[in-house]
C-alpha positions as CSV (number, residue, x, y, z in Angstrom):
1,M,-10.9,24.5,23.9
2,H,-8.7,23.1,21.2
3,E,-5.2,24.4,21.1
4,G,-2.5,23.2,18.7
5,R,-2.8,20.7,15.8
6,F,-5.1,17.8,15.2
7,V,-3.8,14.3,16.0
8,F,-4.5,13.3,12.4
9,S,-2.3,16.1,11.0
10,Q,0.5,15.1,13.4
11,I,0.3,11.5,12.2
12,M,0.4,12.7,8.5
13,D,3.6,14.5,9.3
14,Y,5.4,11.2,9.4
15,M,4.4,10.4,5.8
16,P,7.4,11.2,3.5
17,W,5.4,13.4,1.1
18,R,8.3,14.0,-1.3
19,Q,8.7,10.3,-1.9
20,F,4.9,9.9,-2.3
21,Q,4.8,12.7,-4.9
22,A,7.7,11.1,-6.8
23,I,5.7,7.8,-6.9
24,V,2.6,9.7,-8.1
25,A,4.7,11.4,-10.9
26,E,6.1,8.0,-11.9
27,F,2.7,6.5,-12.4
28,Q,1.1,9.8,-13.6
29,G,-1.5,9.6,-10.9
30,D,-2.5,13.3,-11.1
31,K,-2.6,13.5,-14.9
32,N,-5.8,15.0,-16.1
33,V,-7.1,15.3,-12.5
34,Q,-9.3,18.3,-11.9
35,S,-10.4,18.1,-8.3
36,L,-9.2,15.2,-6.1
37,T,-5.4,14.8,-6.1
38,C,-3.7,11.5,-5.1
39,S,-2.4,13.1,-1.8
40,D,-6.0,14.2,-0.9
41,Y,-7.3,10.8,-1.8
42,F,-4.6,9.2,0.4
43,R,-5.4,11.4,3.3
44,I,-9.1,10.7,3.1
45,M,-8.5,6.9,2.9
46,V,-6.2,7.1,5.9
47,F,-8.8,9.1,7.8
48,A,-11.4,6.4,6.9
49,Q,-9.1,3.7,8.2
50,L,-8.2,5.5,11.5
51,T,-11.8,6.3,12.2
52,Y,-13.2,2.8,11.4
53,R,-15.5,4.0,8.5
54,D,-17.4,1.1,6.9
55,S,-17.9,2.6,3.5
56,L,-17.2,5.5,1.2
57,R,-20.6,6.9,2.0
58,D,-19.9,6.8,5.7
59,T,-16.5,8.5,5.1
60,V,-18.1,11.3,3.1
61,V,-20.9,11.9,5.6
62,C,-18.4,12.0,8.5
63,L,-16.1,14.5,6.7
64,K,-19.0,16.7,5.4
65,A,-20.1,17.1,9.0
66,V,-17.1,19.3,9.6
67,P,-16.0,21.0,6.3
68,S,-14.3,23.8,8.3
69,K,-11.7,21.2,9.5
70,W,-10.7,19.9,6.1
71,Y,-7.9,22.4,5.7
72,H,-6.4,21.5,9.1
73,L,-6.6,17.8,8.2
74,G,-4.6,18.6,5.0
75,I,-7.5,18.0,2.6
76,R,-7.6,20.7,0.0
77,S,-10.1,19.3,-2.5
78,G,-13.9,19.0,-2.5
79,I,-15.2,15.7,-1.1
80,S,-18.1,13.8,-2.6
81,L,-19.1,10.2,-3.0
82,N,-18.7,10.5,-6.8
83,N,-15.2,12.0,-6.5
84,L,-14.0,9.2,-4.1
85,S,-15.4,6.4,-6.1
86,N,-14.0,7.7,-9.4
87,A,-10.6,8.3,-7.8
88,G,-10.6,4.7,-6.5
89,M,-11.4,3.4,-10.0
90,K,-9.1,5.6,-12.0
91,R,-6.0,5.7,-9.8
92,D,-3.3,3.1,-10.4
93,W,-3.2,0.9,-7.3
94,R,0.6,0.7,-7.5
95,I,0.8,4.3,-6.3
96,F,-0.5,3.2,-2.9
97,E,1.3,-0.1,-2.9
98,K,4.7,1.6,-3.3
99,S,3.9,4.4,-0.9
100,P,6.4,4.5,1.9
101,T,5.0,3.9,5.3
102,Y,6.5,4.3,8.7
């Protein structure tokens, strides 16, 4: 049986979230956002990269298979194909370019 934290959440602990939120504020990434914040979008995209997802649809299907685990992965928003595609189009790409990575 699972004990402890998921590997994904342990990896996300290395992300400097205060710096990321400062970058989001600089580019007003969460302005007028109702459901999917920049941090949730970032976590979903990292999950897609780490699990070798081929498309947004594949990512959504994979995550919707275990909605009870979203909270433990750090995802607080609802996930849908429409939300992800709109977030990708509306978010400023410089937010993710300037994001600190370690």
